C-alpha positions as CSV (number, residue, x, y, z in Angstrom):
1,X,6.9,-13.6,-7.9
2,X,4.4,-14.7,-5.2
3,X,0.9,-13.2,-5.1
4,X,-1.1,-13.0,-1.9
5,X,-4.6,-11.7,-1.0
6,X,-3.9,-9.0,1.6
7,X,-6.2,-6.9,3.7
8,X,-6.7,-3.4,2.2
9,X,-9.6,-2.2,4.3
10,X,-11.8,-3.6,7.1
11,X,-13.4,-6.7,5.7
12,X,-11.8,-6.4,2.3
13,X,-8.9,-8.3,0.6
14,X,-7.1,-7.6,-2.7
15,X,-4.4,-9.5,-4.6
16,X,-0.8,-8.2,-4.2
17,X,2.1,-9.4,-6.3
18,X,5.5,-9.1,-4.8
19,X,8.5,-7.4,-6.4
20,X,12.0,-8.7,-6.8
21,X,14.2,-7.8,-3.7
22,X,16.8,-5.1,-3.9
23,X,20.4,-6.0,-3.9
24,X,22.2,-3.9,-1.3
25,X,26.0,-3.6,-1.8
26,X,28.0,-4.9,1.1
27,X,29.6,-2.1,3.1
28,X,32.2,-2.2,5.9
29,X,33.2,0.4,8.4
30,X,34.7,2.7,9.2
31,X,31.7,4.9,8.2
32,X,31.8,8.6,8.4
33,X,28.8,8.4,10.8
34,X,28.5,6.4,14.0
35,X,25.5,4.2,13.6
36,X,23.9,2.0,16.3
37,X,20.9,-0.2,15.7
38,X,18.7,-0.6,18.8
39,X,18.3,-4.3,18.7
40,X,15.3,-6.4,19.6
41,X,15.2,-9.5,21.6
42,X,14.0,-12.9,20.3
43,X,11.4,-14.5,22.5
44,X,11.4,-18.2,23.3
45,X,8.0,-19.5,22.1
46,X,8.4,-22.8,23.8
47,X,9.2,-21.5,27.2
48,X,6.9,-22.4,30.1
49,X,6.3,-18.8,31.1
50,X,3.3,-16.4,31.2
51,X,4.2,-13.9,28.5
52,X,2.5,-10.9,30.2
53,X,4.3,-11.6,33.5
54,X,7.8,-12.8,32.8
55,X,10.2,-12.4,29.9
56,X,11.4,-15.6,28.2
57,X,14.3,-15.0,25.9
58,X,15.8,-17.2,23.2
59,X,19.4,-16.3,24.0
60,X,21.0,-18.1,21.1
61,X,18.8,-16.4,18.4
62,X,19.0,-13.0,20.2
63,X,22.8,-13.0,20.2
64,X,22.8,-14.3,16.6
65,X,20.8,-11.3,15.5
66,X,23.4,-9.0,17.1
67,X,26.1,-10.8,15.1
68,X,24.1,-10.1,12.0
69,X,24.1,-6.4,12.8
70,X,27.8,-6.3,13.5
71,X,28.5,-8.1,10.3
72,X,26.9,-5.2,8.4
73,X,29.1,-2.7,10.2
74,X,26.4,-1.4,12.5
75,X,26.8,-1.0,16.2
76,X,24.4,-2.6,18.7
77,X,22.6,-0.4,21.2
78,X,21.6,-3.0,23.8
79,X,18.7,-3.2,26.2
80,X,17.0,-0.2,24.8
81,X,13.2,0.2,24.4
82,X,13.4,-1.8,21.1
83,X,14.2,-4.7,23.4
84,X,10.9,-3.9,25.2
85,X,12.9,-2.4,28.1
86,X,10.3,-1.5,30.7
87,X,7.6,-3.0,28.5
88,X,8.1,-6.6,29.2
89,X,11.9,-6.8,29.8
90,X,12.9,-6.1,33.4
91,X,16.2,-4.9,34.7
92,X,17.4,-8.4,35.8
93,X,16.9,-9.8,32.3
94,X,18.3,-6.6,30.7
95,X,21.5,-7.0,32.7
96,X,21.8,-10.6,31.5
97,X,21.2,-9.4,27.9
98,X,23.9,-6.8,28.2
99,X,26.3,-9.4,29.7
100,X,25.7,-11.9,26.8
101,X,26.0,-9.2,24.1
102,X,29.3,-7.9,25.5
103,X,30.7,-11.4,25.7
104,X,29.7,-12.0,22.1
105,X,31.2,-8.6,21.0
106,X,34.7,-9.7,22.3
107,X,34.8,-12.2,19.4
108,X,33.9,-9.6,16.7
109,X,36.6,-7.3,15.6
110,X,35.6,-3.7,15.9
111,X,32.1,-4.5,17.3
112,X,30.5,-1.3,18.6
113,X,28.2,-1.8,21.6
114,X,26.3,0.7,23.8
115,X,24.3,-0.5,26.8
116,X,21.2,1.1,28.2
117,X,21.3,1.9,31.9
118,X,18.8,3.9,33.9
119,X,19.7,6.8,36.2
120,X,18.8,4.5,39.1
121,X,20.8,1.5,38.0
122,X,24.5,0.5,38.1
123,X,26.4,-0.9,35.2
124,X,29.7,-2.7,35.9
125,X,30.1,-4.9,32.9
126,X,32.4,-2.6,30.9
127,X,30.1,-1.4,28.1
128,X,29.6,2.1,26.9
129,X,26.6,3.5,28.8
130,X,23.5,4.9,27.1
131,X,22.0,6.7,30.0
132,X,18.3,6.2,29.5
133,X,15.5,8.5,30.4
134,X,14.3,7.4,33.8
135,X,10.7,6.8,34.9
136,X,12.0,6.8,38.5
137,X,13.4,10.3,38.1
138,X,10.4,11.8,36.5
139,X,8.3,10.5,39.4
140,X,10.7,11.8,42.0
141,X,11.8,15.2,40.5
142,X,10.0,18.3,41.7
143,X,11.8,20.9,39.5
144,X,14.3,21.1,36.6
145,X,17.0,21.5,39.2
146,X,16.5,18.0,40.3
147,X,17.4,16.7,36.9
148,X,20.6,18.7,36.9
149,X,21.5,17.4,40.3
150,X,20.9,13.7,39.5
151,X,22.6,13.8,36.1
152,X,25.5,15.8,37.6
153,X,26.1,13.2,40.3
154,X,26.0,10.3,37.8
155,X,28.3,12.1,35.3
156,X,30.8,12.8,38.1
157,X,31.1,9.1,38.7
158,X,31.3,7.6,35.2
159,X,34.7,6.5,34.0
160,X,34.0,7.0,30.3
161,X,31.7,9.5,28.5
162,X,28.1,8.4,28.2
163,X,25.3,8.9,25.6
164,X,22.3,10.6,27.2
165,X,19.0,9.4,25.9
166,X,16.0,11.8,25.8
167,X,13.1,9.5,25.0
168,X,9.9,11.4,24.1
169,X,6.4,10.7,25.3
170,X,5.4,9.3,21.9
171,X,7.6,6.4,22.7
172,X,6.8,6.2,26.4
173,X,3.9,8.3,27.7
174,X,5.2,8.0,31.3
175,X,8.1,10.3,30.2
176,X,6.0,13.4,29.4
177,X,7.5,16.4,31.0
178,X,11.1,15.1,31.2
179,X,13.7,17.6,32.2
180,X,11.0,19.4,34.2
181,X,9.0,20.9,31.3
182,X,6.3,19.7,29.0
183,X,7.4,22.3,26.5
184,X,10.3,20.6,24.6
185,X,12.2,23.8,24.0
186,X,12.2,24.6,27.7
187,X,13.2,21.0,28.4
188,X,16.0,21.4,25.9
189,X,17.4,24.4,27.8
190,X,17.7,22.3,30.9
191,X,19.4,19.4,29.1
192,X,21.8,21.7,27.2
193,X,22.8,23.5,30.5
194,X,23.4,20.2,32.2
195,X,25.6,18.9,29.2
196,X,27.5,22.2,29.1
197,X,28.4,21.7,32.7
198,X,29.9,18.3,32.0
199,X,31.0,18.2,28.3
200,X,33.9,15.9,29.0
201,X,31.6,13.2,30.4
202,X,29.0,13.3,27.5
203,X,29.9,11.5,24.2
204,X,26.5,12.4,22.7
205,X,22.8,12.9,23.1
206,X,20.2,10.6,21.6
207,X,16.9,12.5,20.9
208,X,13.7,10.6,20.2
209,X,11.1,13.3,19.8
210,X,10.1,12.6,16.1
211,X,10.5,16.3,15.3
212,X,13.5,17.1,13.0
213,X,13.3,20.8,13.7
214,X,13.7,20.3,17.5
215,X,16.6,17.9,16.9
216,X,18.4,20.3,14.6
217,X,17.9,23.2,17.1
218,X,19.4,21.1,19.9
219,X,22.2,19.8,17.6
220,X,23.3,23.3,16.8
221,X,23.5,24.1,20.6
222,X,25.6,21.2,21.7
223,X,29.1,21.9,23.0
224,X,31.9,21.1,20.5
225,X,32.7,17.4,20.6
226,X,29.3,16.3,21.9
227,X,27.5,14.3,19.2
228,X,23.8,14.3,18.3
229,X,22.5,10.7,17.8
230,X,19.3,10.9,16.0
231,X,16.5,8.8,17.3
232,X,14.0,10.2,14.8
233,X,12.6,7.2,12.9
234,X,10.6,9.6,10.7
235,X,13.3,11.8,9.4
236,X,16.6,9.9,9.9
237,X,17.9,10.2,6.3
238,X,18.1,14.0,6.1
239,X,19.3,14.2,9.8
240,X,22.1,11.8,9.2
241,X,23.1,13.6,5.9
242,X,23.2,16.8,7.9
243,X,23.4,20.5,6.9
244,X,26.1,23.0,6.4
245,X,26.6,23.3,10.2
246,X,26.4,19.8,11.7
247,X,25.0,16.3,11.1
248,X,23.5,13.6,13.3
249,X,25.0,10.2,14.0
250,X,22.4,7.4,14.5
251,X,21.0,5.3,17.3
252,X,17.8,4.0,15.7
253,X,15.2,1.3,16.2
254,X,14.4,1.3,12.5
255,X,18.0,0.2,11.7
256,X,17.2,-3.1,13.3
257,X,14.5,-3.7,10.6
258,X,16.4,-2.2,7.6
259,X,19.9,-3.1,8.6
260,X,21.2,-4.1,5.0
261,X,19.8,-0.9,3.5
262,X,21.2,1.2,6.4
263,X,24.7,-0.3,6.0
264,X,24.7,0.2,2.2
265,X,23.5,3.8,2.6
266,X,26.2,4.6,5.2
267,X,28.8,3.1,2.9
268,X,27.6,5.3,0.0
269,X,27.7,8.4,2.3
270,X,31.2,7.6,3.4
271,X,32.3,7.4,-0.2
272,X,30.8,10.8,-0.8
273,X,27.9,9.4,-2.8
274,X,25.1,11.5,-1.3
275,X,22.6,10.8,-4.0
276,X,23.1,7.0,-3.6
277,X,22.7,7.4,0.2
278,X,19.3,9.1,-0.3
279,X,18.2,6.7,-3.1
280,X,18.8,3.7,-0.8
281,X,17.1,5.2,2.3
282,X,14.2,7.1,0.7
283,X,12.0,3.9,0.1
284,X,12.6,2.9,3.7
285,X,11.1,6.0,5.2
286,X,7.4,5.3,4.4
287,X,8.0,1.8,6.0
288,X,9.5,3.4,9.1
289,X,6.8,6.0,9.5
290,X,4.2,3.3,9.2
291,X,6.0,1.1,11.7
292,X,6.4,3.9,14.2
293,X,2.9,5.4,13.8
294,X,0.8,6.1,16.9
295,X,0.7,4.5,19.3
296,X,4.4,4.6,18.7
297,X,5.4,2.4,21.6
298,X,4.0,-0.6,19.6
299,X,6.6,-0.3,16.9
300,X,8.4,-3.3,18.4
301,X,5.7,-5.5,16.8
302,X,6.7,-4.3,13.3
303,X,10.4,-4.7,14.0
304,X,10.0,-8.3,15.0
305,X,7.6,-8.9,12.1
306,X,10.3,-7.8,9.7
307,X,12.9,-10.2,11.4
308,X,10.4,-13.0,11.0
309,X,9.6,-12.2,7.3
310,X,13.4,-12.2,6.5
311,X,14.1,-15.4,8.3
312,X,16.2,-13.8,11.1
313,X,13.9,-15.6,13.5
314,X,11.6,-18.5,12.9
315,X,8.5,-17.3,14.6
316,X,6.4,-14.1,15.2
317,X,6.4,-14.1,19.0
318,X,7.3,-11.1,21.2
319,X,8.1,-10.6,24.8
320,X,4.9,-9.7,26.6
321,X,2.8,-11.2,23.9
322,X,3.0,-8.0,21.9
323,X,2.7,-9.8,18.5
324,X,-1.0,-8.8,19.1
325,X,-0.3,-5.1,19.5
326,X,-0.8,-4.2,15.9
327,X,-3.8,-5.0,13.7
328,X,-3.8,-7.3,10.7
329,X,-4.4,-4.3,8.4
330,X,-1.3,-2.7,9.9
331,X,0.9,-5.8,9.3
332,X,-0.4,-6.1,5.7
333,X,0.5,-2.5,4.9
334,X,3.9,-3.1,6.6
335,X,4.4,-6.1,4.3
336,X,3.6,-4.0,1.2
337,X,5.9,-1.2,2.2
338,X,8.8,-3.5,3.0
339,X,8.4,-5.2,-0.3
340,X,8.3,-1.8,-2.1
341,X,11.5,-0.9,-0.4
342,X,13.1,-4.1,-1.6
343,X,13.7,-5.3,1.9
344,X,12.2,-8.7,1.7
345,X,15.3,-10.7,0.8
346,X,13.5,-14.0,0.0
347,X,10.0,-13.3,-1.5
348,X,8.9,-17.0,-1.3
349,X,9.8,-17.2,2.4
350,X,8.3,-13.8,3.2
351,X,5.1,-14.8,1.5
352,X,4.9,-18.1,3.4
353,X,5.4,-16.2,6.7
354,X,2.7,-13.7,5.8
355,X,0.4,-16.6,4.9
356,X,1.0,-18.2,8.3
357,X,0.4,-15.0,10.3
358,X,-2.8,-14.2,8.3
359,X,-4.0,-17.8,8.9
360,X,-3.6,-17.4,12.7
361,X,-5.8,-14.3,12.4
362,X,-8.5,-15.9,10.4
363,X,-7.6,-14.5,7.0
364,X,-7.2,-16.7,3.9
365,X,-4.4,-15.2,1.9
């Protein structure tokens, strides 16, 4: 197995020998949980565009990645924050991304696709709407009642039930105080009352607060038939497994990075093999917690790094130039944790990619 000299502390390197990758058994839906992976976009490194100012997308590789997720039985949550929505990806490009993904989905039997749309945006392409938390609304709202009015008007107009996304301030600091309260439990009251007034128009709620107790508390209060979609990239395994009362379905950014393991684990859970489910996902949790550590909004760098290490894209370039958003030490630890979880499918290729990234940062591995 390859051995590399990886950073372990500021100014220090240490040899690291990789492990054999884990074999994840193929699994096919239907699973007993709905599972969306919030998919990233692949940047075009050869585009004549200023990365900080305009998005340049490699459409072919971006759509190919979505086909990879569908092939594993996972749904695709499109144009979410994993795709750097609002952090490099504008609405015009997001709409084109949604259109291309829905076109591709028509060729894939059973392809599950949800599409992110803001409360101030219209969606007419036919996809299931994931109604994202809105920066525009939080700026305009003067009270919790304003949230109820806006969401009520939107839900009165949708043709199919939507997934409502509550993205916490750890992911987007501009969303602190959503639903009219900085206290999450008071905010939860507003959201629950709004959903209870329109249960037939809400398929589920995606909560991204990185707090399992708050998610469980809200899950137990949802009207019958309204799903909880976990967005907790720290505690997803136990939330998906559930408790004696309810469980969470999934709409997760980490499923982009650990898709083969996620698919195998969901297959095991569907077969009633709960221990196997946890055995598969447990080693991925330290990786996810590292990838999503504060500042959490920079987790996209780690997601794309994983795709690069596994040959799912041939470069480590992000929209907005955010390949520079994490330190070399952070990427080295991510590499070790991914290897420990058995997620680096081709060790030789992953080692070569790691060498290349370290070389660009002035580190001889």
